[in-house]
Structure formats: C-alpha cells, structure tokens
FIVEX-878094 format. One record per residue (C-alpha): residue in three letters; chain; x, y, z. Coordinates in pm, whole numbers. Layout:
BEGIN
 code unit      X      Y      Z
  ALA    A      X      Y      Z
...
//
This chain:
BEGIN
 code unit      X      Y      Z
  MET    A  -5435  -3791  -3181
  ALA    A  -5715  -4000  -3248
  TYR    A  -5617  -4413  -3183
  LYS    A  -5794  -4742  -3189
  GLY    A  -5927  -4892  -2878
  LYS    A  -5749  -5188  -2880
  THR    A  -5416  -4973  -2934
  LYS    A  -5507  -4796  -2635
  LYS    A  -5526  -5119  -2373
  LYS    A  -5232  -5237  -2481
  ASN    A  -5042  -4873  -2477
  SER    A  -5170  -4788  -2180
  LEU    A  -4911  -4689  -1881
  LYS    A  -5133  -4846  -1595
  ASN    A  -5131  -5233  -1772
  ARG    A  -4797  -5237  -1864
  PHE    A  -4653  -5136  -1496
  PHE    A  -4948  -5332  -1339
  GLN    A  -4765  -5652  -1512
  ILE    A  -4444  -5568  -1387
  ILE    A  -4540  -5537  -1095
  MET    A  -4692  -5853  -1033
  ILE    A  -4409  -6031  -1188
  SER    A  -4141  -5886   -930
  THR    A  -4356  -5918   -695
  ILE    A  -4322  -6326   -787
  VAL    A  -3989  -6273   -800
  SER    A  -3897  -6152   -509
  ILE    A  -4110  -6347   -297
  LEU    A  -3937  -6643   -416
  ALA    A  -3599  -6456   -413
  THR    A  -3636  -6376    -47
  PHE    A  -3800  -6813     70
  VAL    A  -3483  -6882   -133
  LEU    A  -3211  -6598     78
  SER    A  -3404  -6658    435
  SER    A  -3242  -6963    532
  MET    A  -2903  -6789    529
  THR    A  -2754  -6695    832
  ILE    A  -2531  -6389    819
  SER    A  -2513  -6282   1217
  SER    A  -2123  -6217   1228
  VAL    A  -2139  -6084    922
  GLU    A  -2320  -5839   1030
  LYS    A  -2203  -5733   1385
  LYS    A  -1849  -5652   1221
  GLN    A  -2026  -5458    977
  ILE    A  -2156  -5264   1234
  GLN    A  -1810  -5246   1414
  LYS    A  -1654  -5107   1132
  SER    A  -1949  -4865   1073
  MET    A  -1846  -4708   1418
  ARG    A  -1505  -4751   1348
  PHE    A  -1585  -4573   1035
  SER    A  -1793  -4251   1166
  LEU    A  -1531  -4203   1471
  HIS    A  -1229  -4164   1261
  GLN    A  -1434  -3916   1113
  ILE    A  -1488  -3737   1407
  SER    A  -1159  -3675   1571
  THR    A  -1031  -3592   1194
  SER    A  -1306  -3293   1190
  LEU    A  -1207  -3205   1570
  ASP    A   -844  -3237   1549
  GLN    A   -897  -3013   1195
  GLY    A  -1101  -2767   1453
  TYR    A   -828  -2783   1699
  LEU    A   -597  -2726   1404
  ASN    A   -789  -2394   1300
  LEU    A   -748  -2266   1581
  VAL    A   -416  -2314   1607
  ASN    A   -392  -2158   1236
  ILE    A   -673  -1840   1307
  MET    A   -432  -1756   1673
  GLN    A   -156  -1721   1457
  ASN    A   -333  -1389   1344
  LEU    A   -443  -1246   1711
  GLU    A   -103  -1315   1889
  PRO    A     75   -989   1871
  GLN    A    347  -1042   1572
  GLY    A    -13  -1169   1371
  SER    A   -160   -867   1154
  SER    A   -423   -838   1373
  GLY    A   -236   -835   1666
  ARG    A     25   -515   1545
  ALA    A   -305   -367   1491
  VAL    A   -373   -400   1890
  THR    A    -26   -312   1966
  ASP    A    -92     17   1787
  TYR    A   -357     94   1915
  LEU    A   -236     44   2290
  MET    A    117    289   2166
  GLN    A   -151    550   2031
  SER    A   -141    893   2302
  GLU    A   -415   1124   2139
  ASN    A   -776   1025   2112
  TYR    A   -804   1084   1748
  GLU    A   -555    899   1639
  LYS    A   -662    599   1880
  ARG    A  -1005    589   1723
  LEU    A   -849    581   1449
  GLN    A   -675    272   1532
  ARG    A   -958    100   1683
  TYR    A  -1167    142   1337
  TYR    A   -856    -96   1200
  VAL    A   -838   -348   1463
  GLN    A  -1175   -375   1423
  GLU    A  -1141   -425   1029
  GLN    A   -901   -711   1109
  LEU    A  -1035   -863   1326
  ALA    A  -1359   -797   1068
  ASN    A  -1099  -1001    806
  ILE    A  -1049  -1247   1010
  LEU    A  -1468  -1368   1041
  PHE    A  -1489  -1307    669
  THR    A  -1219  -1546    590
  ASN    A  -1306  -1791    902
  LEU    A  -1730  -1887    865
  ASN    A  -1741  -2076   1153
  VAL    A  -1527  -1818   1401
  ARG    A  -1785  -1831   1683
  ARG    A  -1596  -1560   1917
  VAL    A  -1269  -1363   1963
  PHE    A  -1166  -1106   2194
  TYR    A   -905   -970   2325
  GLU    A   -929   -845   2755
  ASP    A   -673   -726   2980
  ALA    A   -491   -950   3221
  SER    A   -461   -838   3513
  SER    A   -813   -607   3535
  LYS    A  -1024   -869   3275
  GLU    A  -1167   -551   3042
  VAL    A  -1242   -700   2722
  LEU    A  -1089   -437   2477
  PHE    A  -1204   -582   2168
  THR    A  -1420   -851   2032
  GLY    A  -1606  -1005   1754
  GLY    A  -1841  -1253   1604
  SER    A  -2125  -1353   1690
  ALA    A  -2193  -1509   1973
  TYR    A  -2254  -1238   2285
  GLY    A  -2195  -1250   2681
  LYS    A  -1923  -1349   2900
  VAL    A  -1774  -1640   2848
  SER    A  -1880  -1952   3002
  GLU    A  -1729  -1990   3378
  GLN    A  -1740  -2396   3334
  LYS    A  -1504  -2494   3063
  LYS    A  -1280  -2767   3101
  GLU    A   -934  -2742   3045
  LEU    A   -858  -3031   2759
  LYS    A   -459  -2977   2755
  GLN    A   -160  -2714   2730
  VAL    A     91  -2663   2464
  GLY    A    346  -2460   2541
  ASP    A    146  -2090   2601
  ASN    A   -164  -2225   2387
  LEU    A   -454  -2321   2691
  PHE    A   -732  -2543   2436
  PHE    A  -1106  -2661   2652
  ALA    A  -1316  -2981   2599
  ILE    A  -1604  -2984   2361
  GLU    A  -1885  -2787   2476
  ASN    A  -2233  -2809   2287
  ASP    A  -2449  -2540   2149
  LYS    A  -2799  -2619   2150
  ASN    A  -3096  -2420   1999
  LYS    A  -3437  -2503   1826
  TYR    A  -3284  -2513   1474
  GLN    A  -2954  -2715   1538
  SER    A  -2616  -2832   1775
  GLN    A  -2338  -2740   1689
  TYR    A  -2033  -2840   1891
  LEU    A  -1826  -2535   2012
  ILE    A  -1431  -2594   2089
  SER    A  -1295  -2281   2225
  MET    A   -856  -2158   2333
  GLU    A   -699  -1888   2517
  LYS    A   -344  -1780   2541
  GLN    A   -287  -1578   2831
  LYS    A    -85  -1282   2929
  GLN    A     86  -1217   2570
  LYS    A    254   -912   2549
  PHE    A    113   -612   2327
  GLY    A    382   -289   2414
  GLU    A    348   -230   2754
  SER    A     68   -467   2818
  GLU    A     -7   -762   2880
  LEU    A   -354   -929   2692
  ASP    A   -575  -1281   2675
  ILE    A   -646  -1432   2364
  TYR    A   -973  -1596   2353
  LEU    A  -1077  -1756   2044
  GLU    A  -1345  -1973   2024
  VAL    A  -1502  -2180   1639
  GLN    A  -1828  -2376   1600
  LEU    A  -1875  -2761   1401
  ASP    A  -2187  -2867   1287
  ASP    A  -2340  -3170   1535
  LEU    A  -2095  -3452   1474
  ALA    A  -2350  -3720   1641
  MET    A  -2499  -3994   1419
  GLU    A  -2822  -4172   1514
  ASP    A  -2767  -4269   1808
  TYR    A  -2403  -4219   1943
  ARG    A  -2335  -4113   2216
  LEU    A  -2001  -3866   2138
  LEU    A  -1735  -3835   2463
  GLN    A  -1380  -3704   2502
  LEU    A  -1119  -3761   2777
  ASN    A   -784  -3565   2893
  GLU    A   -488  -3780   2872
  ASN    A   -581  -3851   3264
  MET    A   -865  -4053   3110
  GLU    A  -1090  -3783   3273
  VAL    A  -1445  -3734   3111
  LEU    A  -1448  -3333   3031
  TYR    A  -1771  -3398   2772
  SER    A  -2004  -3659   2746
  GLU    A  -2340  -3656   2544
  ALA    A  -2400  -4016   2818
  ASP    A  -2605  -3930   3116
  GLU    A  -2415  -4267   3222
  PHE    A  -2046  -4122   3184
  PRO    A  -2101  -3785   3367
  GLN    A  -1842  -3497   3332
  GLY    A  -1513  -3581   3588
  GLU    A  -1536  -3921   3585
  LYS    A  -1249  -4146   3553
  LEU    A  -1273  -4404   3306
  ASN    A   -981  -4682   3393
  PHE    A   -919  -4788   3053
  ILE    A   -559  -4829   2883
  TRP    A   -474  -4739   2573
  SER    A   -325  -5047   2401
  GLY    A   -279  -4819   2041
  GLU    A   -471  -5114   1852
  ALA    A   -783  -4926   1726
  ALA    A   -906  -5295   1731
  GLU    A   -843  -5411   2040
  ASN    A  -1011  -5013   2189
  SER    A  -1343  -5176   2277
  PHE    A  -1526  -5196   2553
  ARG    A  -1882  -5282   2714
  GLU    A  -1868  -5088   3049
  LYS    A  -2232  -4940   3235
  GLU    A  -2436  -5111   2943
  TYR    A  -2285  -4907   2632
  TYR    A  -2092  -5059   2414
  LEU    A  -1780  -4837   2336
  LEU    A  -1499  -4786   2085
  MET    A  -1198  -4471   2156
  GLU    A   -993  -4314   1931
  LYS    A   -708  -4115   2030
  SER    A   -626  -3762   1966
  ARG    A   -299  -3658   1771
  MET    A   -290  -3393   2052
  GLY    A   -253  -3665   2265
  PHE    A   -625  -3710   2417
  TYR    A   -917  -3975   2374
  TYR    A  -1262  -3930   2178
  ILE    A  -1488  -4220   2249
  LEU    A  -1834  -4318   2097
  ALA    A  -2044  -4477   2270
  VAL    A  -2391  -4652   2182
  PRO    A  -2658  -4836   2385
  LEU    A  -2628  -5221   2380
  SER    A  -2992  -5226   2307
  VAL    A  -2948  -4999   2052
  TYR    A  -2670  -5212   1925
  ASN    A  -2753  -5571   2009
  HIS    A  -3130  -5393   1764
  GLU    A  -2932  -5282   1504
  SER    A  -2769  -5688   1502
  ARG    A  -3107  -5843   1527
  GLU    A  -3280  -5594   1278
  TRP    A  -2967  -5662    990
  GLN    A  -3051  -5977   1072
  LYS    A  -3426  -5966    988
  HIS    A  -3403  -5750    707
  SER    A  -3076  -5897    503
  ILE    A  -3235  -6070    301
  LEU    A  -3534  -5882    199
  ILE    A  -3226  -5598    129
  PHE    A  -3069  -5818   -105
  ALA    A  -3358  -5900   -281
  VAL    A  -3533  -5572   -320
  THR    A  -3159  -5423   -440
  LEU    A  -3170  -5654   -710
  ALA    A  -3466  -5862   -778
  VAL    A  -3668  -5527   -821
  PHE    A  -3418  -5271   -847
  TYR    A  -3274  -5446  -1184
  SER    A  -3541  -5589  -1341
  ILE    A  -3801  -5341  -1253
  VAL    A  -3656  -4968  -1326
  LEU    A  -3465  -5185  -1639
  VAL    A  -3839  -5286  -1753
  VAL    A  -3964  -4961  -1676
  TYR    A  -3659  -4784  -1791
  ARG    A  -3725  -4931  -2136
  MET    A  -4082  -4899  -2168
  ILE    A  -4108  -4450  -2036
  GLY    A  -3765  -4368  -2041
  LYS    A  -3738  -4237  -2363
  PRO    A  -4170  -4055  -2342
  ILE    A  -3974  -3891  -2006
  GLU    A  -3658  -3787  -2174
  LYS    A  -3897  -3632  -2438
  LEU    A  -4119  -3427  -2187
  LYS    A  -3853  -3292  -2006
  TYR    A  -3672  -3223  -2314
  GLU    A  -3985  -3024  -2371
  ILE    A  -4026  -2884  -1997
  GLU    A  -3701  -2722  -2039
  GLU    A  -3747  -2548  -2359
  THR    A  -4045  -2422  -2155
  GLY    A  -3819  -2303  -1905
  LYS    A  -3566  -2125  -2155
  GLY    A  -3843  -1968  -2280
  LYS    A  -3972  -2152  -2566
  PHE    A  -4298  -2121  -2601
  GLU    A  -4404  -2308  -2948
  VAL    A  -4728  -2562  -2992
  VAL    A  -4582  -2947  -2944
  GLU    A  -4712  -3175  -3194
  GLU    A  -4576  -3497  -3189
  ASP    A  -4718  -3855  -3092
  ILE    A  -4443  -4009  -2826
  GLY    A  -4660  -4373  -2850
  MET    A  -4872  -4387  -2520
  GLU    A  -5225  -4218  -2482
  GLU    A  -5069  -4037  -2087
  PHE    A  -4814  -3965  -2213
  ASN    A  -4954  -3738  -2530
  GLN    A  -5229  -3592  -2304
  ILE    A  -4900  -3479  -2088
  LEU    A  -4746  -3338  -2385
  ALA    A  -5069  -3189  -2489
  THR    A  -5085  -2968  -2193
  ILE    A  -4746  -2861  -2195
  SER    A  -4858  -2714  -2505
  ARG    A  -5147  -2504  -2366
  MET    A  -4949  -2414  -2080
  ARG    A  -4739  -2287  -2328
  GLN    A  -4983  -2078  -2540
  ASN    A  -5187  -1967  -2216
  ILE    A  -4770  -1853  -2080
  ARG    A  -4753  -1667  -2453
  GLU    A  -5069  -1498  -2364
  LEU    A  -5002  -1410  -2018
  GLN    A  -4626  -1271  -2104
  GLU    A  -4805  -1045  -2398
  GLN    A  -5095   -923  -2173
  GLU    A  -4813   -809  -1912
  ARG    A  -4582   -611  -2124
  ARG    A  -4858   -406  -2271
  GLY    A  -4961   -344  -1943
  TYR    A  -4603   -258  -1769
  GLU    A  -4541    -10  -2099
  LEU    A  -4846    163  -2012
  ARG    A  -4718    186  -1645
  LYS    A  -4393    291  -1687
  LYS    A  -4538    532  -1969
  ALA    A  -4779    687  -1693
  GLU    A  -4532    715  -1403
  LEU    A  -4241    909  -1629
  GLU    A  -4511   1187  -1663
  LYS    A  -4578   1192  -1315
  LEU    A  -4223   1197  -1254
  MET    A  -4161   1471  -1513
  TYR    A  -4456   1702  -1353
  GLN    A  -4273   1641  -1048
  ILE    A  -3926   1744  -1057
  ASN    A  -3986   2036  -1324
  PRO    A  -4216   2272  -1098
  HIS    A  -4033   2160   -788
  PHE    A  -3654   2309  -1044
  VAL    A  -3840   2641  -1164
  LEU    A  -4014   2781   -789
  ASN    A  -3619   2702   -699
  THR    A  -3448   2923   -977
  LEU    A  -3745   3222   -943
  TYR    A  -3633   3228   -574
  SER    A  -3295   3290   -710
  VAL    A  -3317   3508   -926
  GLN    A  -3533   3728   -649
  TRP    A  -3276   3692   -422
  MET    A  -2964   3752   -660
  ALA    A  -3146   4104   -819
  GLN    A  -3173   4184   -412
  ARG    A  -2797   4164   -368
  ASP    A  -2673   4305   -606
  GLY    A  -2854   4530   -902
  ASN    A  -2872   4346  -1288
  LEU    A  -2472   4301  -1331
  LYS    A  -2544   3899  -1404
  ILE    A  -2936   3916  -1452
  ARG    A  -2861   3895  -1828
  GLU    A  -2664   3594  -1805
  PHE    A  -2836   3417  -1516
  VAL    A  -3204   3419  -1736
  HIS    A  -3007   3292  -2031
  ASP    A  -2878   3025  -1876
  LEU    A  -3211   2952  -1707
  THR    A  -3399   2937  -2007
  VAL    A  -3159   2730  -2163
  ILE    A  -3236   2437  -1852
  LEU    A  -3622   2519  -1895
  SER    A  -3652   2468  -2232
  TYR    A  -3438   2141  -2198
  ASN    A  -3625   2048  -1877
  LEU    A  -3957   2058  -2036
  GLY    A  -3881   1843  -2296
  LYS    A  -4023   1527  -2365
  GLU    A  -3840   1291  -2132
  ASN    A  -3800   1038  -2430
  GLY    A  -3627   1274  -2656
  SER    A  -3257   1276  -2746
  SER    A  -2986   1373  -2514
  THR    A  -2658   1301  -2540
  LEU    A  -2359   1345  -2237
  ARG    A  -2195   1640  -2317
  THR    A  -2538   1785  -2347
  GLU    A  -2600   1660  -2033
  VAL    A  -2276   1808  -1926
  GLU    A  -2314   2168  -2048
  ILE    A  -2662   2161  -1866
  ALA    A  -2561   2015  -1575
  ARG    A  -2240   2312  -1581
  LYS    A  -2575   2651  -1642
  TYR    A  -2680   2434  -1347
  ILE    A  -2419   2475  -1127
  GLU    A  -2366   2837  -1241
  ILE    A  -2687   2898  -1141
  GLN    A  -2684   2743   -807
  LYS    A  -2339   2919   -758
  GLN    A  -2546   3193   -710
  ARG    A  -2775   3128   -453
  TYR    A  -2517   2914   -264
  ASP    A  -2192   2915   -129
  PHE    A  -2029   2565   -256
  GLU    A  -1768   2436   -387
  VAL    A  -1770   2283   -731
  MET    A  -1554   2015   -817
  LEU    A  -1570   1889  -1260
  GLN    A  -1315   1632  -1340
  ILE    A  -1475   1612  -1703
  GLU    A  -1257   1338  -1998
  GLU    A  -1293   1481  -2322
  GLY    A  -1399   1202  -2583
  SER    A  -1628   1118  -2868
  TYR    A  -1762    903  -2574
  LEU    A  -1944   1227  -2483
  ASP    A  -2166   1231  -2799
  VAL    A  -2365    903  -2789
  PRO    A  -2674    903  -2731
  THR    A  -2806    839  -2344
  ILE    A  -3093    941  -2067
  HIS    A  -3287   1308  -2039
  MET    A  -3204   1476  -1712
  LEU    A  -2919   1232  -1615
  LEU    A  -2669   1471  -1427
  GLN    A  -2936   1722  -1290
  PRO    A  -3161   1520  -1040
  LEU    A  -2868   1421   -901
  LEU    A  -2766   1731   -880
  GLU    A  -2970   1934   -714
  ASN    A  -3036   1673   -464
  ALA    A  -2614   1703   -375
  LEU    A  -2729   2050   -327
  GLN    A  -3012   2105   -148
  HIS    A  -2950   1811    117
  GLY    A  -2535   1718     67
  LEU    A  -2303   2042     83
  GLY    A  -2275   1963    447
  ASP    A  -2043   2169    695
  ARG    A  -1772   2158    386
  GLY    A  -1951   2322     81
  ARG    A  -1863   2098   -173
  LEU    A  -1992   1943   -452
  GLU    A  -1706   1649   -681
  LEU    A  -1874   1511  -1052
  TRP    A  -1685   1264  -1222
  ILE    A  -1762   1126  -1533
  PHE    A  -1466    896  -1723
  GLU    A  -1449    657  -2042
  ASP    A  -1356    249  -1925
  VAL    A  -1252    215  -2308
  VAL    A  -1159   -184  -2244
  ARG    A  -1469   -307  -2079
  GLU    A  -1699     11  -2325
  TYR    A  -1874    167  -2047
  ALA    A  -1847    534  -1934
  GLY    A  -1875    605  -1553
  ILE    A  -2094    911  -1309
  ILE    A  -1973    977  -1002
  VAL    A  -2152   1248   -765
  ARG    A  -2032   1325   -440
  ASP    A  -2145   1558   -159
  TYR    A  -2010   1531    217
  GLY    A  -2363   1666    374
  ASP    A  -2564   1439    649
  GLY    A  -2625   1123    412
  LEU    A  -2841    890    399
  SER    A  -3006    637    723
  GLN    A  -3107    300    628
  GLU    A  -3489    452    633
  ASP    A  -3372    701    436
  TYR    A  -3267    494    141
  ARG    A  -3531    216    193
  ARG    A  -3786    516    160
  ILE    A  -3619    613   -153
  SER    A  -3495    337   -294
  GLN    A  -3905    240   -352
  PRO    A  -4034     71   -659
  LEU    A  -4283    319   -826
  GLY    A  -4618    279   -778
  MET    A  -4548     92   -447
  GLU    A  -4407    355   -242
  THR    A  -4631    465     70
  ASP    A  -4755    830     42
  ASN    A  -4477    914    315
  ALA    A  -4220    825     42
  LYS    A  -4418    955   -263
  LYS    A  -4167   1317   -246
  ALA    A  -3907   1124   -121
  GLY    A  -3609   1086   -351
  ILE    A  -3788   1197   -724
  GLY    A  -3466   1302   -885
  PHE    A  -3299    989   -772
  ARG    A  -3593    727   -805
  TYR    A  -3649    870  -1221
  VAL    A  -3282    879  -1257
  ARG    A  -3289    496  -1133
  TYR    A  -3583    426  -1351
  MET    A  -3489    568  -1683
  LEU    A  -3172    347  -1688
  GLU    A  -3369     26  -1568
  SER    A  -3617    203  -1864
  PHE    A  -3311    230  -2122
  TYR    A  -3053     21  -2043
  GLY    A  -3287   -278  -1903
  GLU    A  -2987   -506  -1642
  LYS    A  -2696   -327  -1812
  ALA    A  -2691      0  -1634
  VAL    A  -2554    -12  -1306
  LEU    A  -2652    245  -1012
  ASN    A  -2487    231   -673
  VAL    A  -2551    460   -349
  ASN    A  -2254    487   -109
  SER    A  -2398    715    206
  MET    A  -2307    690    552
  LYS    A  -2473    933    784
  GLY    A  -2295   1239    851
  ARG    A  -2056   1129    592
  GLY    A  -2194   1249    307
  THR    A  -2299   1051    -37
  LYS    A  -2172    945   -302
  ILE    A  -2393    776   -664
  SER    A  -2191    532   -926
  ILE    A  -2356    518  -1220
  LEU    A  -2168    256  -1498
  ILE    A  -2356    299  -1824
  PRO    A  -2262     92  -2159
  LEU    A  -2133    155  -2468
  GLY    A  -2068     24  -2778
  GLU    A  -2129   -366  -2921
  LYS    A  -1986   -512  -2523
  GLY    A  -2231   -303  -2417
  VAL    A  -2674   -309  -2452
  GLN    A  -2762    -80  -2745
  LEU    A  -2964    201  -2586
  LYS    A  -3296    150  -2611
  MET    A  -3493    495  -2765
  LYS    A  -3818    542  -2889
//
C-alpha cells in the first residue's frame, strides 16, 4: 500500500494520541485546581462506615447461610435421612458379606452428599461411647481439633464457632456442627459435619464472632483474644452499634441465630482511609469525568473502527479463516498490523498442510507396524491350538477347525484399509471363538441384534483384537466371555460391548496400553497392541464421533464399550 508522506504524518496514531493527551492533561489540571477547594470530610467518613456496614452484612449473611446449610446437610445424615438409614442398615447386619456390601452403600451415600455439596470438608459417624469412627468422608484428615468453641446449642444441634484454615495458597473459614448420641437402631452415634467457606475478610478489616454472652469465640485481632468478654449492649439499631475500643473502630451485627459478628478496623487505618479519600477525591473526580469522557471517547472515535476490523480478522483467524486480507483501513500502523495478520495466516496454512502430510505418513507407518505385530501373534497361538487339538482327540474336528482357521487368516492378512462390515466382523468373531474353544475352556454369550446396520462399512479387525485380549487375560475363575452388538435407531449409532471377568486392569496397566502411538516407552510397546490398534483405527476412520470407553477394576474384570456412528446423524465413514 502506498501513501504520500504528508498523509502518513497526518494519520499517524502517535501524533493524534499525543495531541489528545496534551489537551486532556490541561483540562484535568484546570479541573483539579477548581475542585481542590471543596472539602467533603464528613461525606468520606460516612462512605467508609457505609462500606463497613455493607461488608459486615455480606459476611453475616454468608456465615448464617453456611450454618443453615449445615442443618440442611445434617438432615441427610440423621437416622431418618438417606445416609442415616444406610448406617442403621449397616449396624443391623450380622453377616460379614452383607455388612461389607452395606458399608459400600453407606460410603456411596456419603460420596453423593460430598458431590452435591462441594463445600463439605469433613463428615463422619463415631460411636458415642468408644469414640471409634465408623464412617468418614471429605478432604480433611486427622482428628477434629479439641479447641473448638461451642457457639450455640439448638435442640440436639451443637454449633461451633468459626475456625480459620490457612495454607500457602489461601485462607478459608471453617464452620461445623455436631449431633450427639443419635439412635441408629440399638446403637448411639455422634455425627460431625464441617464445611468450608471462602475467606470473607476484606482488606484491613478484622472479623470477630461472639456468643450470646458477648464472649469472643473467634478473633482476627490480637487485641481481642478468645475468651474475652466485651461489655457491649446490643441496641437493635444497626446505626447505633458502632464502638471505639482499644484503638479499633468496631461495627456489630446480630446473627439470626442469636450470636454476634463484629467487623473491626484499626483507627489508624480508619482515619488514614478518610484522609486519603479527601486527598484523592478531587483527582478521582477529575480523572473519571475529564479523562474518561474525553480521552476514551475521542480515542474510540479515532481508532475504534480500525480496532474492530482487526478484532474481526483475528476472530476469523481463530475460526480457521486463512485468506489474505488486502484492505486500507486509513492508518499506517493498523495497515501494518493487518499485513502481519495476512502473513501469519499464510504461514499457518502452510504449517497445517505440512503437519497434515506428516501425520498421514506417520499414521500409515504405525498402522502397518501394528498389523505386522498383531497377525503373527495370532497365527502362533492358532498353531498351538491345532497341535493341542490333534494330540487330544485325533482328527474328528480337524477339517472344520482348519477351514475356520483359513477364513480367519485370509481375513487378517488382508490390507488394513480393506472394506469390512459389522456382519463380517461378527462372522469372523464367531469362527475365532470356535477355534479358541478348542484350546480354552470357557463360556461364551453372544447377543447380536439383527438389522441392516450390520451391513454398514466399518474398520477392519474391529472385534478380534478385543476378543483375543479378553481370552488371554480376562477369563479368570468364571471362564466367561460376553459380546453384545446392538443398534440405537434414534441416535443412529451401533453399540458394541466386550466383557470379561478376569483380573482386570490397574491404573498403571491402563496408562501403559493407552500410550499414544509413537510415544510409548520400550516396555509399553508390546502391551495392549490389539487395544491400541482398535482405538487408533476408530480415530482414523471416525474422527471424534466414535467413542471407546474402558471400565475395569482390579480383580473384577474389564468391560470395553464402543459407539460407532451410523447414517446422517453420525459422521460419514472415512474410507481410503
């Protein structure tokens, strides 16, 4: 883009901005001089007091709501609540097995309470006599502090005063309550509940909590230690409940539960804020009115449209638009930025193309490597099966066995991107299972829902690697293998479930077999080859539309669930 020298100088952002700053500065100085004679000392102090009253009310409301939440949550923990009934059932069980199952259910109820009430820090049931903790939950560990201050007793609800839990990241308020000697069947238990609130203190303010007798139970000011009794009389009028004591300005508010909150600020800070407010009120007024309404308005009119244009082009770049922009927006600096955006878009487009080509090459190489790893492994196991069967009972089933083996080998040794369907996968899976039943003693349940969805194209060798893993590592003591395939007509996807009852996977096992291709360690390269192949093929052909989930627990077996899209609501199969 070409401009004349004089035009460049006139349209320069630096020149225009300098002129505006000079004019605005002169106006601000004049306004400051005129307004500096005004004194508003009494107004500032009233504002400070109003701010303190507002802060104290917010703190009081937040803490009262916290104590109310304690009561609401405790209702689920009481003998009549959902968690309490589960505890009663646990205590009434006599058999160890049923007792263990009921314990799991109680822990599940506590987990539900923690999930729906994220601020719960600790909850537990303990025997009222022996003080043995039966059930517990929450993020806090260890014994409850013996220095808790009893705040108020309402019926059998005992509320404790605020505690402050400080760590290197933040400071949190803790409030708690306890219900003692609650009848759970024939047992008496104590229930303890503790929740955490965000730090409610503001700047230099200090929070105090007093019981009904004006005794300090919680204090953030060293001058008002715990246990000290203050000689204040509650008047019932918020405006009259402010005091000056021990070089502090105090503001008091009564809780709805009958105890008191006090917000304290040192007089030095209180007076300092008043003095500073007086000094800077004129400047704040001048800056707010003169600078804001003049500079911002003028600058916006001058550069607002170019900035909006740049913002639009940047947003479009973020959405994937990489076309070159050739437009004059009337100012040299912005034109240069726009040209930079155009060059950046071109570079991004070139990098994306390079990455795409490199990714396709890596993907093809990894798929070929996995196919060569999977197929020889299966062939070797099958040959062992043939040898074992021949030694066992002669040649009665050899012909059928070899026939099935030939079909499977012909299928497995085909190209990885050859066409296949769910129906073909099911037939290959049936033959594979029949062959393996000659070697392993196990029970099979195949639940295949018939339908035209079975003829939809899908990836090659979808089921066999998962079945092979289940047979080798998942038969366990039950010796059972399950395969379900079904269609969801409404959402247009096919569901596949492969389940075994073997040893299951530990977190380390799952992490090792889930390593992305090309990033696994030497020890993990041979682990989970079949699983990694299936996952990689699903990602390659279906993108993000296919889902593969693994649910496994050590000693409880493994369930693999797959959802693949069908029809227009899903993603079209990406065949090569």
